C-alpha positions in Angstrom: 62.8 -141.1 -84.4 65.4 -143.7 -84.9 65.4 -146.8 -82.7 68.3 -148.8 -81.7 68.8 -152.1 -83.4 66.9 -154.8 -81.5 64.6 -152.4 -79.7 61.5 -153.3 -81.7 61.7 -157.1 -81.0 62.1 -156.4 -77.3 59.0 -154.2 -77.3 57.1 -157.0 -79.1 58.2 -159.5 -76.4 57.1 -157.1 -73.6 53.8 -156.5 -75.3 53.2 -160.2 -75.7 54.1 -160.9 -72.1 51.8 -158.2 -70.9 49.0 -159.7 -73.0 49.7 -163.1 -71.5 49.5 -161.7 -68.0 46.1 -160.1 -68.8 44.7 -163.3 -70.2 46.0 -165.2 -67.1 44.3 -162.6 -64.8 41.0 -162.9 -66.8 41.1 -166.7 -66.7 41.6 -166.6 -62.9 38.7 -164.2 -62.5 36.6 -166.4 -64.8 37.4 -169.5 -62.8 36.6 -167.7 -59.5 33.2 -166.6 -60.8 32.4 -170.1 -62.0 31.2 -171.2 -58.6 29.9 -174.6 -59.7 33.1 -175.4 -61.7 31.0 -176.1 -64.9 33.5 -174.5 -67.2 31.2 -171.6 -67.9 29.2 -168.9 -66.2 25.4 -169.3 -66.0 23.1 -166.3 -65.6 23.2 -166.5 -61.8 27.0 -166.5 -61.7 27.1 -163.7 -64.3 24.8 -161.6 -62.0 27.3 -162.1 -59.2 30.3 -160.8 -61.1 32.2 -158.2 -59.0 31.2 -154.7 -60.0 28.2 -155.7 -62.0 25.8 -154.4 -59.3 27.6 -151.0 -59.2 27.1 -150.4 -62.9 24.5 -147.8 -63.8 21.2 -148.9 -65.4 20.6 -150.4 -67.8 22.7 -153.3 -66.5 24.4 -155.7 -69.0 22.1 -158.6 -69.9 23.5 -162.1 -69.8 21.8 -163.2 -73.0 23.5 -160.4 -74.9 26.9 -161.9 -74.2 25.9 -165.6 -74.5 26.7 -165.5 -78.2 26.0 -169.1 -79.0 22.8 -169.1 -76.8 23.8 -172.2 -74.9 22.8 -170.5 -71.6 26.4 -170.6 -70.5 29.1 -167.9 -71.0 32.4 -169.6 -72.0 35.7 -167.9 -71.5 35.8 -166.4 -75.0 32.4 -164.8 -74.4 33.5 -163.6 -71.0 36.5 -161.9 -72.5 34.2 -160.2 -75.0 32.0 -159.0 -72.1 35.0 -157.6 -70.2 36.4 -155.9 -73.3 33.0 -154.3 -74.0 32.7 -153.1 -70.4 36.3 -151.8 -70.4 35.6 -149.8 -73.6 32.3 -148.4 -72.4 32.5 -144.6 -71.9 32.3 -143.5 -68.3 28.9 -142.0 -67.5 28.7 -138.7 -65.6 
């Protein structure tokens, strides 16, 4: 397929804008989950994440996503958690 001149840069801009919107949405959800406004999620806040209770057993374990083991999930670790949960195959 031949593309019109200028079409690829436009697609790149659209993809970058979409990625920025996703990051903004994730940041908003992270801030909402950070009930004590500490800048990170502790194990109790992690346990209260929307949808976590509805996941089938075995449930995700906080310590598995606290990569630096500081007992706080920062935004980068949260994004990794969300990505892993999004990529998990649906169980029947």
